[in-house]
N, C-alpha and C positions, 0 to 999 in steps of 0.2 A: 504494500500500500504506500502511496506517495505521501510525502510531508505536505503540509498546507502550501498552497500556491504562493510563491514568493514574488512580490512586485519588484520590478527592476527599473533602474534609471534609463534614460535615453542613451542608446549606444553612442560611443563605444564604451565597453566595460569588459571585464575578463571573467572567464569561467575556468575553474580548476576541476577537472573530471577525474574522479578516483574510483577505480574498480578494484575490489579486493576479494580474495578467496581465503577464508580462515584456515589455519593449520589444525585447529581443534585443541591446541595446547593452551591451558590456562584461560578458559573463556571468561571467568569472573574477573581476572586481572585485566583482560582486554576491555570488558564492559566498563570497568572503573576508569581506565585510562581514556576510553572513548568519551565518557561523560566529562572528564576533566578537560580534554582537548576541545570539546564543544563549548564549555564555559569560557576557556581562554580565547578560543577562535572568534567568538562574537564580540569580544572586547578589542580586537585588533583594529587599528586605524585602516580604513578602506574596505572593511568587511561589509558586504551588502546583504548576504543571506545564504541559505542553503536549501537544497532539496535532496532527498535520498529515497532509495528503494532497497529492500532486502529480499533476496530470493529464498526459496524454501530450503536451500542447502546452506544458508547463512552468508552467502556472498553478498556484497553490497555494491551499489552504484551511488556515489555521492557527487553532487555538483555544488561547489562553493563559488560564490560570486564576489568579485572584488572590483573596486573602482579603478585600480591601476596595477601595473606590473611591480612597482616598488612595494606595494602593500603585500603582494604575494611573496616577494623575496624576504621581506621583514618577518612574515609569519613562518616561512620555511626555516629561518635562522634563529627563531626563538629558542632559548635554551631548554625549556621544558618540552617544547615540541620536538627538538632534536633528540631528547632522551626517549620520547614516545616512538619516534621513527626507528631508533636503534632497537628498542624492545620489540617493535613490530617485525623487524627483519629477523631478530633472534628467536622470537617465540610465536607471535600471533598470526602471522601471514604465511600461507603456502606460496602465495604470489600476490602481487599488486601491480597496478599501472597507474601513472599519473600523467594526465595530459593538460596542457595549459593552452587556452584558446582566447583570442581577442574577438569579442562579439561586435561585428560591424553594423548589423541591422537585425531587426526582429519584426515579426508580425504575429498576430494572435487572433483567436476566435473566442468569443464569450457568448454563452447562451444566458439570457436573463432568467430570473426565477419563474417567470410565467411560461417559459419554454420557447420564447422567440429569440431568434438570433439577433445579436447587436453588433 
């Protein structure tokens, strides 16, 4: 199930797309660290929001939105985040992929509550 729809600014902005496959090692430790990283992440300058989906096998697809590339670099270099990354490679992930994209344009469709397209 998707997270609530995240409103976004007018492009350009950035999306960090993270796909993960859990190793199955220490799931409680992973859950605790994931909660902590979420808390820290939302406080980062330039953070705009996130959306995520979890598959039946525990794999995740998370998209984090940032105002600029400098905000992404600052978050990647946060000391607590660096420790979480290290532990992720050592314990929690069988594999992961991170992709960074600049969003140049967007378009959307919204159906209003009465069922009419807007």
